[in-house]
C-alpha positions in Angstrom: 0.3 -0.2 0.0 1.4 3.3 -1.0 1.4 6.5 0.9 1.3 9.6 0.2 4.6 12.2 1.2 1.6 14.1 2.5 0.1 11.7 4.5 3.4 10.4 5.8 3.8 14.1 6.8 0.4 14.6 8.5 1.4 11.4 11.0 4.4 13.0 11.4 3.0 16.1 12.6 -0.2 14.7 14.4 2.4 11.4 15.7 1.0 12.8 19.6 -2.8 12.5 18.6 -2.2 9.1 17.4 -0.9 8.2 20.3 -3.0 9.0 22.7 -6.1 7.4 21.0 -3.4 4.3 20.8 -2.7 4.2 24.9 -7.0 5.1 25.3 -7.7 3.0 23.5 -5.8 -0.2 24.9 -6.6 1.1 28.7 -10.4 0.9 27.3 -10.4 -2.4 25.3 -7.7 -4.8 27.1 -6.8 -3.4 30.4 -9.6 -3.8 32.9 -10.7 -1.3 35.4 -9.1 -1.4 39.3 -11.7 -3.3 41.7 -11.6 -0.5 43.8 -12.7 1.9 40.8 -16.0 1.8 39.3 -16.1 0.9 35.5 -16.9 5.0 34.9 -14.5 6.2 37.4 -11.3 4.5 35.1 -13.2 5.6 31.9 -12.9 9.0 33.5 -9.2 8.5 34.1 -9.0 7.3 30.5 -10.1 10.6 29.2 -7.9 12.7 31.2 -4.4 10.7 30.4 -5.4 11.0 26.9 -5.8 15.1 27.4 -2.6 15.3 29.2 -0.6 13.2 26.9 -2.8 16.0 24.2 -1.6 19.2 26.9 2.1 18.3 26.7 2.9 18.0 23.4 -0.1 20.3 21.8 -0.5 18.0 18.3 -3.5 19.8 18.0 -4.9 23.8 19.1 -5.9 23.5 22.8 -9.8 24.3 21.5 -9.8 20.9 19.7 -8.4 19.6 23.3 -11.3 20.4 24.7 -13.8 19.2 22.2 -12.5 16.0 22.5 -12.6 16.7 26.5 -16.6 17.1 25.7 -17.4 13.9 23.6 -15.4 11.4 24.9 -17.2 12.1 28.2 -20.8 11.4 26.6 -19.2 8.1 24.2 -17.3 6.4 27.2 -17.4 8.6 30.5 -21.0 7.5 31.2 -22.3 11.5 31.4 -25.5 12.7 29.2 -25.0 15.9 27.0 -26.8 17.7 28.8 -24.9 17.0 32.0 -21.7 17.9 30.2 -23.3 20.7 28.5 -25.0 22.2 31.7 -20.9 22.6 32.8 -20.1 25.6 30.8 -23.5 27.4 31.8 -22.0 28.2 35.2 -20.6 31.4 37.0 -17.3 30.5 36.4 -17.1 30.0 32.9 -18.7 33.5 32.7 -16.8 34.9 34.8 -13.8 34.1 32.4 -15.7 35.3 29.7 -16.1 38.5 31.0 -12.7 39.1 32.1 -11.4 38.0 28.7 -14.0 40.8 27.5 -13.3 44.0 29.9 -9.5 43.6 28.9 -10.2 44.0 25.6 -11.9 46.6 26.6 -9.5 48.2 28.6 -6.4 48.1 26.1 -8.7 49.1 23.6 -8.7 52.6 25.1 -4.6 53.1 25.0 -3.9 53.3 29.0 -1.1 51.6 28.7 1.1 54.5 28.5 -0.3 56.7 30.7 -0.1 54.3 33.3 3.4 53.8 32.6 4.5 57.5 33.2 2.6 57.3 36.4 4.1 54.4 37.5 7.5 56.3 36.2 6.7 59.7 38.5 6.2 57.5 41.5 9.6 55.8 40.8 12.0 57.9 39.2 14.3 57.0 36.2 16.3 55.3 38.3 16.4 51.2 36.5 16.3 49.9 40.3 13.3 51.4 40.8 11.5 51.4 37.6 11.8 47.6 38.3 10.1 47.4 41.3 7.7 49.5 40.3 6.7 47.1 37.4 6.7 44.3 39.3 4.8 45.8 42.6 2.2 47.3 39.6 1.6 44.6 37.7 1.4 42.1 40.8 -1.5 44.6 41.8 -3.4 45.2 38.9 -3.0 41.1 37.8 -4.5 40.8 41.4 -7.7 42.1 40.5 -8.2 41.5 36.6 -5.7 38.4 35.8 -2.1 38.5 34.1 -3.3 38.4 30.7 -4.5 41.6 30.6 -2.0 43.0 33.1 0.6 41.4 31.0 -0.8 42.9 27.5 -1.1 46.5 29.0 2.6 46.5 30.3 4.3 44.8 27.4 4.5 47.7 25.3 5.1 50.2 28.0 8.7 48.1 28.6 9.1 47.5 25.0 9.1 51.4 24.7 11.4 51.8 27.4 13.3 49.5 25.8 13.4 51.0 22.1 13.9 54.5 23.6 17.1 52.8 25.4 19.1 50.8 22.9 21.8 52.2 21.1 23.8 50.4 17.9 26.5 48.5 18.8 25.5 48.5 23.1 24.5 44.9 24.2 20.9 45.9 27.0 20.1 42.2 27.2 20.5 42.7 31.3 17.9 45.4 31.3 15.4 44.2 28.7 14.9 40.6 30.5 14.6 42.4 34.0 11.9 45.0 32.7 10.6 41.7 30.7 10.6 39.4 33.7 9.4 42.4 36.6 6.1 42.0 34.1 5.6 38.6 33.7 6.4 37.1 37.4 4.9 39.9 39.2 1.7 39.7 37.2 2.2 35.8 38.2 2.4 36.2 42.0 -0.2 38.6 41.8 -2.7 36.0 40.2 -3.1 34.6 43.2 -4.5 37.3 45.2 -7.9 37.5 44.9 -11.2 35.0 42.8 -11.0 37.6 40.1 -6.9 37.0 39.4 -7.0 33.5 37.6 -9.4 31.4 36.0 -7.7 28.9 38.4 -8.9 30.6 40.8 -12.4 30.5 40.0 -12.5 26.4 39.2 -11.4 26.1 42.7 -14.3 28.2 44.5 -17.0 25.7 41.9 -15.2 22.8 43.0 -15.5 23.8 46.1 -19.6 24.4 45.5 -20.2 21.3 43.4 -18.4 18.6 46.3 -20.0 20.9 49.1 -16.2 21.6 50.7 -17.4 24.8 51.8 -16.5 28.8 50.7 -14.7 31.4 50.7 -16.0 35.0 50.0 -14.1 37.7 47.6 -12.8 39.6 50.8 -12.2 36.1 52.6 -9.5 34.9 50.2 -8.5 38.2 49.7 -7.7 38.1 53.8 -5.9 34.8 53.8 -3.8 34.9 50.5 -2.8 39.2 49.4 -0.2 38.6 52.7 1.6 36.2 50.7 1.5 38.7 47.5 2.8 41.5 49.3 5.7 39.5 50.5 7.0 38.1 47.1 7.0 41.5 45.6 9.8 43.1 46.8 11.6 39.7 46.7 10.3 38.9 43.2 11.8 42.1 42.3 15.5 41.6 43.7 15.5 38.4 42.2 14.7 40.2 39.2 18.2 43.0 39.4 20.2 40.1 41.1 19.6 37.3 38.2 19.2 39.9 35.5 21.8 42.7 36.2 20.7 46.4 34.1 23.6 47.9 31.7 21.9 51.0 32.9 21.2 52.4 36.0 19.1 55.6 35.1 16.6 55.5 32.2 16.2 59.2 31.7 16.4 59.6 27.6 13.5 56.7 27.9 11.5 58.8 30.2 12.2 61.6 28.4 10.4 60.4 25.6 8.0 58.5 27.1 6.8 62.2 28.6 6.9 63.6 25.0 4.4 60.7 24.0 2.0 60.6 26.6 1.7 64.9 25.9 1.5 64.8 22.3 -1.9 62.1 23.4 -3.1 65.1 25.2 -5.9 65.0 28.1 -8.0 62.3 28.7 -10.7 62.0 26.6 -14.3 61.6 28.3 -14.3 57.8 27.6 -10.9 57.2 28.9 -12.3 58.5 31.8 -15.8 56.8 31.8 -13.5 53.2 31.2 -11.8 53.5 34.1 -15.2 54.6 36.2 -16.9 51.3 35.0 -13.8 48.9 35.8 -14.3 50.8 39.5 -17.3 49.5 39.6 -17.4 45.7 38.5 -14.4 45.6 40.9 -16.5 47.0 43.6 -19.2 44.6 42.4 -16.7 41.7 42.6 -15.7 42.6 46.1 -19.2 43.6 47.7 -21.7 42.1 46.0 -20.3 38.6 43.9 -21.6 36.6 46.8 -25.0 37.3 46.0 -25.1 38.3 42.0 -21.5 35.7 41.6 -18.5 36.9 39.6 -20.0 36.0 36.3 -23.0 37.7 36.3 -21.2 41.1 37.7 -18.0 41.1 35.2 -20.7 40.8 32.1 -23.0 43.9 33.4 -20.0 45.3 33.2 -19.3 44.2 29.2 -22.6 45.0 28.9 -22.3 48.9 29.8 -19.4 49.1 28.0 -21.0 48.1 24.5 -24.0 50.4 25.8 -22.1 53.3 25.7 -19.9 52.7 22.9 -16.2 52.2 24.4 -15.8 49.3 22.7 -17.5 47.4 20.1 -18.4 44.3 19.6 -16.4 43.4 16.2 -13.1 44.2 18.7 -14.5 41.9 21.7 -15.0 39.1 19.1 -11.6 39.4 17.5 -9.6 40.5 20.6 -11.4 37.5 23.0 -9.8 34.5 22.8 -12.7 32.1 22.4 -10.9 28.7 22.8 -9.6 29.3 26.8 -13.5 30.1 27.5 -14.3 26.5 25.6 -11.2 25.0 27.5 -12.4 26.1 31.4 -15.5 24.8 30.7 -14.4 21.3 29.4 -11.8 21.5 32.3 -14.9 22.3 34.8 -17.3 19.2 33.1 -14.6 16.6 33.4 -13.0 17.9 37.5 -16.4 17.3 38.4 -16.9 13.8 36.8 -13.6 13.1 38.1 -15.1 13.5 41.4 -18.7 12.3 40.8 -16.9 8.6 39.5 -15.0 8.4 42.2 -11.5 8.5 40.3 -10.5 12.3 42.3 -10.8 9.6 45.7 -9.3 6.4 44.2 -6.3 8.7 43.1 -5.9 10.5 46.2 -5.9 7.2 48.2 -3.2 5.6 45.8 -1.1 9.0 46.6 -1.6 8.6 50.0 -1.1 5.1 50.4 2.6 5.7 48.3 4.3 8.5 50.2 3.1 8.0 53.6 5.8 5.1 53.7 8.2 7.9 53.2 5.7 11.1 55.2 4.0 9.3 58.2 2.9 12.8 59.3 -0.3 13.1 57.8 -1.2 16.3 58.2 2.1 17.0 56.2 1.5 14.5 53.7 -1.6 16.0 52.5 0.4 19.4 52.0 3.4 18.3 50.0 0.5 16.1 47.8 -1.7 19.1 47.1 1.6 21.3 46.5 4.0 18.9 44.8 1.1 18.1 42.3 0.2 21.8 41.4 3.7 23.1 41.7 5.0 20.4 39.4 2.3 20.1 36.3 2.3 24.0 36.2 5.2 23.7 34.4 4.2 21.6 31.9 0.1 22.6 31.8 -1.5 25.8 31.9 -2.4 26.2 36.1 -6.0 26.4 35.2 -5.5 22.9 33.8 -3.4 22.0 36.5 -6.2 22.7 39.2 -9.0 21.4 37.3 -6.8 18.0 37.0 -5.6 17.9 40.5 -8.1 19.6 42.3 -10.6 17.1 43.3 -7.7 14.5 43.8 -6.5 18.0 46.4 -10.2 17.9 48.0 -10.4 14.4 48.4 -7.5 13.9 50.7 -9.0 14.4 53.7 -8.5 17.4 56.2 -9.4 21.2 55.9 -10.8 21.6 52.3 -10.7 25.0 52.3 -6.8 24.8 53.1 -5.3 22.1 50.7 -7.6 24.0 47.8 -5.6 27.4 48.4 -2.4 25.5 49.0 -3.1 23.9 45.5 -4.3 27.1 44.0 -1.7 28.9 45.3 1.6 26.1 44.0 -0.1 26.2 40.8 1.2 29.6 40.2 4.4 28.0 40.7 4.8 28.1 36.7 8.0 30.5 36.6 10.8 27.5 34.6 8.6 27.5 31.2 7.8 30.1 28.5 4.6 28.1 28.2 4.1 27.3 32.2 1.9 31.1 32.7 0.4 33.2 30.2 2.2 35.9 31.4 5.6 34.1 30.2 4.0 33.1 27.1 3.4 36.7 26.0 7.1 37.9 27.2 8.5 35.5 25.0 6.3 36.2 22.6 8.6 39.2 21.7 11.9 37.6 21.1 13.7 39.3 23.7 14.3 36.6 26.4 15.1 33.4 25.8 13.9 30.2 27.0 17.0 29.5 28.9 16.0 33.0 30.8 12.9 31.2 32.4 15.2 28.9 34.0 18.0 31.4 35.3 15.3 33.2 37.5 12.4 30.2 37.3 14.4 28.2 40.3 15.1 30.9 42.3 11.3 32.2 42.4 10.3 28.5 42.9 12.5 28.2 46.6 10.8 31.8 47.2 7.5 30.9 46.3 7.5 27.5 48.5 8.9 29.3 51.8 6.6 32.4 51.7 3.4 30.0 51.2 5.1 27.8 54.0 5.3 30.9 56.1 1.5 32.0 55.3 -0.1 28.5 55.7 1.6 28.0 59.5 2.0 31.6 61.0 -1.1 33.4 58.5 -3.7 30.8 58.3 -4.3 29.2 61.5 -5.9 33.1 62.4 -8.8 32.5 60.0 -9.3 28.0 60.1 
């Protein structure tokens, strides 16, 4: 039988898709399910294994991976189509959709340069203070609106400063890396600060509600987690400056150019002012009203007002929003709930505890190690949201306090410092072409050690005051 060159090329490109399907078929048809795990639970774990292979190697786009999660649950997972579809119509998915739309609406107003000049007016033109300021503002903003939006807003600012400091024959690789990593790592550490800081946070809150494990309000989450963000901000800036020493100590030339650009733009327009007012209203709603109306409904109400007052067009939203991300969130939430409902999560949790109990006899320490280690390691291979979607049900079945274990898992899923694809903020700065993959390793191991110590400190000293 003759195989064409096009077919061979397709097989080569999609080999990991074929491997995932072959592995799934072998497990489904030839390997019986364990006696301690039901058939539906076993089939859900097969789907998750195939999905992990696809996410790691990405032979097909992420939205396509989300689609296969949906139909496999119906075909072999024992779920009905309506049951799987219902998980796309919940507040967590609405929140993700609304927050992505808000990011597009605000960035479209062109407020990034004004924001940068505001930061520099506070920090001055010394490089170390600008790096510290970028780290702090990226962390604080991302804790409320997520790292995608903040990095998208701050990257043009950093590129403007870089452009104005570039001279022929002069290498500023340290300065470039320091500015870009201050944005990426600042946005990453800040994303754990509030429920609206990232999709992973909302996924865990959804699991708590679905599994009857309790709940945290917006303010309660901030009280427990925000101290860690504040601890990490200055240490992150210090790590970045020591890892990537800037060649220039003062950026006066770049600051002057930026000031001229903002001056040419004129005073803030009514649209820019009203855009900020609307966003402040949405933020207030998340903080004060989310327990009554939900995060998602408030975000969608904000988008409705942005569209109504002509602050953003639907064409801009439809073009700027990554709809595949929304699809992926709904699919991962549905598979996570099915892991719990079919007993797959409990089976994995029990197996992990039994295996590691030989090495860590203290059960409380063991639960903490499992929740942090699983999330921390996987977050550097998968996205943080995919990590929590897979690990969340397992962690919540370990026993102990589900709120504390869930928070530990969510926080450690933000430790994706080692690769350009682990965190969205890292992916965005890597796409600029100005930093290299090894740069993430140079700073990432230091960030990981710092974050684990900070988490341990907060968990042992701060959390006992609340739980």
